[in-house]
C-alpha atoms as a printed R data frame, in Angstrom:
    type eleno elety resid chain resno       x       y       z
1   ATOM     1    CA   MET     A     1  89.943  92.999  98.794
2   ATOM     2    CA   PHE     A     2  90.407  90.096 101.140
3   ATOM     3    CA   PRO     A     3  92.470  87.215  99.678
4   ATOM     4    CA   SER     A     4  91.485  83.876 100.966
5   ATOM     5    CA   ASN     A     5  94.668  83.550 103.003
6   ATOM     6    CA   ALA     A     6  93.978  87.104 104.875
7   ATOM     7    CA   PRO     A     7  92.691  87.350 108.397
8   ATOM     8    CA   SER     A     8  89.052  87.923 108.724
9   ATOM     9    CA   PRO     A     9  88.603  91.665 108.244
10  ATOM    10    CA   ASP     A    10  87.637  93.759 111.343
11  ATOM    11    CA   LYS     A    11  84.496  95.858 111.523
12  ATOM    12    CA   GLN     A    12  84.406  99.602 110.972
13  ATOM    13    CA   LYS     A    13  84.358 101.669 114.260
14  ATOM    14    CA   THR     A    14  83.671 105.025 115.436
15  ATOM    15    CA   ILE     A    15  83.007 106.722 118.856
16  ATOM    16    CA   ALA     A    16  79.725 106.635 120.988
17  ATOM    17    CA   ARG     A    17  79.690 110.419 121.844
18  ATOM    18    CA   GLU     A    18  81.399 113.697 121.329
19  ATOM    19    CA   PHE     A    19  84.216 115.061 123.435
20  ATOM    20    CA   ALA     A    20  86.694 117.762 123.303
21  ATOM    21    CA   LEU     A    21  90.586 118.320 124.328
22  ATOM    22    CA   GLN     A    22  92.380 121.793 124.321
23  ATOM    23    CA   GLY     A    23  95.939 122.737 124.430
24  ATOM    24    CA   ILE     A    24  98.630 124.560 122.581
25  ATOM    25    CA   GLY     A    25 100.307 123.381 119.286
26  ATOM    26    CA   LEU     A    26 103.852 122.036 119.344
27  ATOM    27    CA   HIS     A    27 105.132 124.317 116.612
28  ATOM    28    CA   SER     A    28 102.709 127.186 116.624
29  ATOM    29    CA   GLY     A    29 102.440 127.630 120.353
30  ATOM    30    CA   GLU     A    30  98.700 128.685 119.741
31  ATOM    31    CA   ALA     A    31  95.661 127.440 121.652
32  ATOM    32    CA   CYS     A    32  93.493 124.848 119.849
33  ATOM    33    CA   LEU     A    33  90.339 123.239 120.816
34  ATOM    34    CA   ALA     A    34  89.909 119.658 119.111
35  ATOM    35    CA   ARG     A    35  86.222 118.402 119.114
36  ATOM    36    CA   PHE     A    36  85.720 114.686 118.394
37  ATOM    37    CA   ARG     A    37  82.550 113.397 117.094
38  ATOM    38    CA   PRO     A    38  81.014 110.079 115.845
39  ATOM    39    CA   ALA     A    39  80.920 109.442 112.008
40  ATOM    40    CA   ASP     A    40  78.940 107.174 109.849
41  ATOM    41    CA   ILE     A    41  80.071 103.934 108.061
42  ATOM    42    CA   ASP     A    42  82.549 104.718 105.133
43  ATOM    43    CA   CYS     A    43  83.029 108.345 106.152
44  ATOM    44    CA   GLY     A    44  86.650 107.749 107.045
45  ATOM    45    CA   ILE     A    45  88.600 109.920 109.486
46  ATOM    46    CA   PHE     A    46  88.420 113.625 108.538
47  ATOM    47    CA   PHE     A    47  89.170 116.944 110.044
48  ATOM    48    CA   VAL     A    48  87.136 120.159 109.954
49  ATOM    49    CA   PHE     A    49  88.862 123.474 110.009
50  ATOM    50    CA   ASP     A    50  87.710 126.951 108.942
51  ATOM    51    CA   GLY     A    51  84.502 125.507 107.363
52  ATOM    52    CA   LYS     A    52  86.339 123.021 105.309
53  ATOM    53    CA   LYS     A    53  86.284 119.202 105.355
54  ATOM    54    CA   ILE     A    54  89.928 117.620 105.178
55  ATOM    55    CA   PRO     A    55  90.020 113.903 104.621
56  ATOM    56    CA   ALA     A    56  92.748 112.050 106.690
57  ATOM    57    CA   ASN     A    57  93.957 110.429 103.306
58  ATOM    58    CA   VAL     A    58  97.500 110.527 101.850
59  ATOM    59    CA   SER     A    59  96.113 112.479  98.995
60  ATOM    60    CA   SER     A    60  95.653 115.464 101.482
61  ATOM    61    CA   VAL     A    61  99.317 115.394 102.554
62  ATOM    62    CA   THR     A    62 100.936 118.881 101.814
63  ATOM    63    CA   GLY     A    63 104.059 118.486 103.851
64  ATOM    64    CA   THR     A    64 106.328 116.299 105.928
65  ATOM    65    CA   LYS     A    65 108.596 118.716 107.694
66  ATOM    66    CA   ARG     A    66 108.766 118.245 111.649
67  ATOM    67    CA   GLY     A    67 105.231 116.530 111.243
68  ATOM    68    CA   THR     A    68 102.744 115.531 108.662
69  ATOM    69    CA   SER     A    69 100.505 118.370 107.237
70  ATOM    70    CA   LEU     A    70  97.079 117.778 105.511
71  ATOM    71    CA   SER     A    71  95.789 120.905 103.433
72  ATOM    72    CA   GLY     A    72  97.094 123.473 105.838
73  ATOM    73    CA   LEU     A    73  96.848 121.508 109.101
74  ATOM    74    CA   HIS     A    74  99.928 120.461 110.944
75  ATOM    75    CA   VAL     A    75 101.273 117.693 113.244
76  ATOM    76    CA   VAL     A    76  98.203 115.407 112.722
77  ATOM    77    CA   GLU     A    77 100.018 112.110 113.192
78  ATOM    78    CA   HIS     A    78  99.426 111.746 116.904
79  ATOM    79    CA   ILE     A    79  95.728 111.946 116.634
80  ATOM    80    CA   LEU     A    80  95.780 109.618 113.783
81  ATOM    81    CA   ALA     A    81  97.995 107.084 115.585
82  ATOM    82    CA   ALA     A    82  95.568 107.115 118.466
83  ATOM    83    CA   ALA     A    83  92.515 106.507 116.343
84  ATOM    84    CA   CYS     A    84  94.392 103.686 114.395
85  ATOM    85    CA   GLY     A    85  95.566 102.079 117.572
86  ATOM    86    CA   LEU     A    86  92.051 101.712 118.720
87  ATOM    87    CA   GLY     A    87  90.928 100.391 115.259
88  ATOM    88    CA   ILE     A    88  88.554 103.532 114.732
89  ATOM    89    CA   SER     A    89  87.993 104.126 111.023
90  ATOM    90    CA   ASN     A    90  85.245 106.904 111.111
91  ATOM    91    CA   LEU     A    91  85.692 109.938 113.032
92  ATOM    92    CA   GLU     A    92  85.273 113.679 112.622
93  ATOM    93    CA   ILE     A    93  87.788 115.994 114.423
94  ATOM    94    CA   SER     A    94  86.974 119.728 114.448
95  ATOM    95    CA   LEU     A    95  89.853 122.186 115.095
96  ATOM    96    CA   SER     A    96  89.808 125.676 116.157
97  ATOM    97    CA   SER     A    97  93.401 126.343 114.883
98  ATOM    98    CA   PRO     A    98  95.618 124.722 112.240
99  ATOM    99    CA   GLU     A    99  97.636 122.639 114.666
100 ATOM   100    CA   PRO     A   100  95.901 120.107 117.096
101 ATOM   101    CA   PRO     A   101  97.054 120.374 120.735
102 ATOM   102    CA   ILE     A   102 100.318 118.626 121.567
103 ATOM   103    CA   LEU     A   103  99.074 117.774 125.194
104 ATOM   104    CA   ASP     A   104 101.870 115.599 126.670
105 ATOM   105    CA   GLY     A   105 103.522 115.179 123.305
106 ATOM   106    CA   SER     A   106 102.320 111.484 122.812
107 ATOM   107    CA   ALA     A   107  98.991 109.685 121.587
108 ATOM   108    CA   LEU     A   108  97.984 108.676 125.056
109 ATOM   109    CA   PRO     A   109  95.766 111.697 125.811
110 ATOM   110    CA   PHE     A   110  93.839 111.226 122.551
111 ATOM   111    CA   LEU     A   111  93.660 107.430 122.949
112 ATOM   112    CA   ILE     A   112  92.170 107.944 126.636
113 ATOM   113    CA   GLY     A   113  89.705 110.387 125.239
114 ATOM   114    CA   LEU     A   114  88.493 108.157 122.482
115 ATOM   115    CA   LYS     A   115  88.189 105.318 124.744
116 ATOM   116    CA   ASN     A   116  86.223 107.099 127.337
117 ATOM   117    CA   ALA     A   117  83.895 108.370 124.617
118 ATOM   118    CA   GLY     A   118  82.974 104.737 123.978
119 ATOM   119    CA   ILE     A   119  84.179 102.613 120.778
120 ATOM   120    CA   VAL     A   120  81.190 101.625 118.659
121 ATOM   121    CA   GLU     A   121  81.493  98.678 116.235
122 ATOM   122    CA   GLN     A   122  79.709  99.497 112.902
123 ATOM   123    CA   ASP     A   123  77.859  96.987 110.578
124 ATOM   124    CA   LYS     A   124  80.430  97.021 107.784
125 ATOM   125    CA   ALA     A   125  84.009  95.426 107.272
126 ATOM   126    CA   ARG     A   126  87.085  97.690 107.204
127 ATOM   127    CA   PRO     A   127  88.959  97.242 104.125
128 ATOM   128    CA   ALA     A   128  92.568  95.978 104.250
129 ATOM   129    CA   ILE     A   129  95.552  95.672 102.079
130 ATOM   130    CA   LEU     A   130  97.485  92.409 102.209
131 ATOM   131    CA   ILE     A   131 101.033  92.740 101.399
132 ATOM   132    CA   THR     A   132 101.958  89.925  98.864
133 ATOM   133    CA   LYS     A   133 105.200  91.566  97.474
134 ATOM   134    CA   PRO     A   134 107.908  93.328  99.021
135 ATOM   135    CA   ILE     A   135 108.084  97.090  98.656
136 ATOM   136    CA   SER     A   136 111.334  99.038  99.219
137 ATOM   137    CA   ILE     A   137 112.001 102.785  99.363
138 ATOM   138    CA   LYS     A   138 115.182 104.433 100.193
139 ATOM   139    CA   ASP     A   139 116.567 108.082 100.806
140 ATOM   140    CA   GLY     A   140 119.975 108.436 101.486
141 ATOM   141    CA   GLY     A   141 120.905 106.335 104.655
142 ATOM   142    CA   ALA     A   142 117.205 106.099 105.437
143 ATOM   143    CA   SER     A   143 114.925 103.269 104.097
144 ATOM   144    CA   ILE     A   144 111.558 101.759 104.536
145 ATOM   145    CA   ASN     A   145 110.397  98.177 103.543
146 ATOM   146    CA   VAL     A   146 107.218  96.276 103.848
147 ATOM   147    CA   LEU     A   147 107.057  92.570 103.506
148 ATOM   148    CA   PRO     A   148 104.341  89.888 103.424
149 ATOM   149    CA   TYR     A   149 103.043  88.990 106.855
150 ATOM   150    CA   ASN     A   150  99.562  87.864 108.045
151 ATOM   151    CA   GLY     A   151  99.226  90.567 110.543
152 ATOM   152    CA   PHE     A   152 100.831  93.936 111.211
153 ATOM   153    CA   LYS     A   153 104.200  94.426 112.865
154 ATOM   154    CA   VAL     A   154 107.064  97.108 112.779
155 ATOM   155    CA   ASN     A   155 110.852  96.725 113.243
156 ATOM   156    CA   PHE     A   156 112.312 100.367 113.580
157 ATOM   157    CA   MET     A   157 115.862 101.456 114.042
158 ATOM   158    CA   ILE     A   158 116.951 105.079 114.503
159 ATOM   159    CA   GLU     A   159 120.414 106.735 115.348
160 ATOM   160    CA   PHE     A   160 120.652 110.216 116.862
161 ATOM   161    CA   PRO     A   161 123.479 112.328 118.597
162 ATOM   162    CA   TYR     A   162 123.783 111.741 122.271
163 ATOM   163    CA   ILE     A   163 121.502 108.767 122.360
164 ATOM   164    CA   GLY     A   164 123.068 106.654 119.733
165 ATOM   165    CA   ARG     A   165 121.317 103.617 117.924
166 ATOM   166    CA   GLN     A   166 117.776 102.502 119.325
167 ATOM   167    CA   GLU     A   167 115.839  99.637 118.033
168 ATOM   168    CA   TYR     A   168 112.121  98.438 118.807
169 ATOM   169    CA   ALA     A   169 110.037  95.495 117.503
170 ATOM   170    CA   TYR     A   170 106.196  96.269 117.729
171 ATOM   171    CA   THR     A   171 103.841  93.392 117.462
172 ATOM   172    CA   GLY     A   172 100.895  94.817 119.293
173 ATOM   173    CA   ASP     A   173  99.592  96.362 122.621
174 ATOM   174    CA   PHE     A   174  99.626  99.828 121.026
175 ATOM   175    CA   GLU     A   175  98.127 101.575 124.267
176 ATOM   176    CA   ALA     A   176 100.851 100.406 126.703
177 ATOM   177    CA   GLN     A   177 104.006 100.132 124.466
178 ATOM   178    CA   ILE     A   178 103.545 102.947 121.884
179 ATOM   179    CA   ALA     A   179 100.967 105.417 122.807
180 ATOM   180    CA   PRO     A   180 102.784 107.007 125.788
181 ATOM   181    CA   ALA     A   181 106.008 107.545 123.888
182 ATOM   182    CA   ARG     A   182 106.510 111.527 123.426
183 ATOM   183    CA   THR     A   183 107.847 113.463 120.735
184 ATOM   184    CA   PHE     A   184 111.490 114.526 121.204
185 ATOM   185    CA   GLY     A   185 114.041 116.860 120.238
186 ATOM   186    CA   LEU     A   186 117.785 117.946 120.418
187 ATOM   187    CA   MET     A   187 118.229 120.925 122.620
188 ATOM   188    CA   ASP     A   188 121.159 121.904 120.161
189 ATOM   189    CA   GLU     A   189 118.445 122.466 117.472
190 ATOM   190    CA   LEU     A   190 115.940 124.391 119.539
191 ATOM   191    CA   ASP     A   191 117.080 128.025 118.775
192 ATOM   192    CA   GLN     A   192 117.223 127.253 115.040
193 ATOM   193    CA   LEU     A   193 113.923 125.700 115.055
194 ATOM   194    CA   LYS     A   194 112.342 128.609 116.774
195 ATOM   195    CA   LYS     A   195 113.739 130.911 114.315
196 ATOM   196    CA   GLN     A   196 112.071 128.834 111.609
197 ATOM   197    CA   GLY     A   197 108.778 129.342 113.307
198 ATOM   198    CA   LEU     A   198 108.776 125.693 114.727
199 ATOM   199    CA   ALA     A   199 108.682 124.218 118.262
200 ATOM   200    CA   ARG     A   200 107.339 127.589 119.719
201 ATOM   201    CA   GLY     A   201 105.127 125.446 122.041
202 ATOM   202    CA   ALA     A   202 107.725 122.923 122.893
203 ATOM   203    CA   SER     A   203 108.423 122.352 126.722
204 ATOM   204    CA   PHE     A   204 109.637 119.639 129.123
205 ATOM   205    CA   GLU     A   205 105.906 119.108 129.785
206 ATOM   206    CA   ASN     A   206 105.204 117.968 126.196
207 ATOM   207    CA   SER     A   207 108.648 116.609 124.746
208 ATOM   208    CA   LEU     A   208 111.514 114.445 125.729
209 ATOM   209    CA   ALA     A   209 114.527 116.758 125.543
210 ATOM   210    CA   ILE     A   210 117.989 115.401 124.464
211 ATOM   211    CA   GLY     A   211 121.214 117.114 125.592
212 ATOM   212    CA   GLN     A   212 124.904 116.209 125.168
213 ATOM   213    CA   ASN     A   213 124.757 113.850 128.125
214 ATOM   214    CA   GLY     A   214 121.442 112.220 127.081
215 ATOM   215    CA   TYR     A   215 117.955 112.820 128.264
216 ATOM   216    CA   LEU     A   216 117.263 116.082 130.215
217 ATOM   217    CA   ASN     A   217 113.936 115.006 131.592
218 ATOM   218    CA   PRO     A   218 112.880 111.602 132.703
219 ATOM   219    CA   PRO     A   219 112.015 109.137 129.701
220 ATOM   220    CA   ARG     A   220 108.949 106.985 130.068
221 ATOM   221    CA   PHE     A   221 110.996 104.079 128.317
222 ATOM   222    CA   PRO     A   222 114.710 103.903 127.845
223 ATOM   223    CA   ASN     A   223 114.212 103.794 124.265
224 ATOM   224    CA   GLU     A   224 111.230 106.517 124.033
225 ATOM   225    CA   PRO     A   225 112.542 107.990 120.948
226 ATOM   226    CA   VAL     A   226 112.372 104.925 118.675
227 ATOM   227    CA   ARG     A   227 108.880 104.058 120.203
228 ATOM   228    CA   HIS     A   228 107.747 107.590 119.232
229 ATOM   229    CA   LYS     A   229 108.903 106.844 115.613
230 ATOM   230    CA   VAL     A   230 106.849 103.840 115.458
231 ATOM   231    CA   LEU     A   231 103.970 105.997 116.757
232 ATOM   232    CA   ASP     A   232 104.497 108.427 113.914
233 ATOM   233    CA   LEU     A   233 104.769 105.741 111.532
234 ATOM   234    CA   ILE     A   234 101.332 104.142 112.602
235 ATOM   235    CA   GLY     A   235  99.889 107.584 112.280
236 ATOM   236    CA   ASP     A   236 101.156 108.242 108.871
237 ATOM   237    CA   LEU     A   237 100.250 104.926 107.433
238 ATOM   238    CA   SER     A   238  96.688 105.243 108.688
239 ATOM   239    CA   LEU     A   239  96.360 107.860 105.964
240 ATOM   240    CA   VAL     A   240  96.136 104.867 103.386
241 ATOM   241    CA   GLY     A   241  92.500 104.610 104.920
242 ATOM   242    CA   CYS     A   242  92.553 100.930 105.582
243 ATOM   243    CA   SER     A   243  94.225  98.144 107.559
244 ATOM   244    CA   ILE     A   244  97.674  97.008 106.495
245 ATOM   245    CA   LEU     A   245  98.724  93.387 106.743
246 ATOM   246    CA   GLY     A   246 102.337  93.361 106.522
247 ATOM   247    CA   GLU     A   247 105.699  93.797 108.306
248 ATOM   248    CA   VAL     A   248 107.363  97.224 107.970
249 ATOM   249    CA   ILE     A   249 110.986  97.470 108.538
250 ATOM   250    CA   ALA     A   250 112.100 101.151 108.983
251 ATOM   251    CA   ILE     A   251 115.694 102.430 109.239
252 ATOM   252    CA   LYS     A   252 115.960 105.947 110.215
253 ATOM   253    CA   SER     A   253 112.718 106.714 108.431
254 ATOM   254    CA   GLY     A   254 110.718 109.913 109.012
255 ATOM   255    CA   HIS     A   255 107.604 111.387 107.912
256 ATOM   256    CA   LYS     A   256 108.851 111.727 104.271
257 ATOM   257    CA   LEU     A   257 109.591 108.271 103.657
258 ATOM   258    CA   ASN     A   258 106.464 107.119 105.738
259 ATOM   259    CA   ILE     A   259 104.256 109.153 103.468
260 ATOM   260    CA   GLU     A   260 105.863 107.851 100.451
261 ATOM   261    CA   LEU     A   261 105.170 104.265 101.570
262 ATOM   262    CA   ALA     A   262 101.449 105.233 102.245
263 ATOM   263    CA   ARG     A   263 101.334 106.437  98.747
264 ATOM   264    CA   ARG     A   264 102.710 103.164  97.257
265 ATOM   265    CA   LEU     A   265 100.264 101.244  99.388
266 ATOM   266    CA   GLN     A   266  97.289 103.398  98.339
267 ATOM   267    CA   ASN     A   267  98.077 102.839  94.685
268 ATOM   268    CA   LYS     A   268  98.277  99.075  95.061
């Protein structure tokens, strides 16, 4: 599992004590209470809803429209990105409704909650995948590639109406550079999304809105949308269930391509 030229594996980690966060879902608009509990070695990250245990694994993915869905749970990527950013590998997340609270639209509230609960190192190494050969996936004008690299980094490019092209290179410091980046959307699409039963909980408090003249509420970073795309990618790739040692190059990628890459990696 760990080739001789790979960095030393990290230990598995969980949290020291239980805590809870509550709010409304981005798409459902419904209230949700999320309880986070420690989990034992090799349990992995998993959700509990309606009496069912749902592993945070790519095999559980049931949809990628406007978020990543796992067996009836929706928009799980922000929680997963926060856990991944802290190196947490074993965690129970119990939900009172099928969509976790969106909170401020970023991964930061989840990350703060997890940190405040205490991070506990466990006495077993976390498995890792070392990329030794390039992997490339394309879908129209979007693509995602992963190349050999003795660590983890991401180069991401997006292009959207009214904000144009944005690029970001992520090499570390998830808490400061990625976790605060909020989900974003075009105001032109809002009415149509609501007709589809989506974005019912979206507001200026939990989303970065984009209008014809650019941002409609203050961004946290000038290139906040592309940073949020990196956040989503990290959350989606965490569904592989182990650390990834490689360089990811993403062009206009979304949840669909992210999950396809996760599937490819899990089958390595």
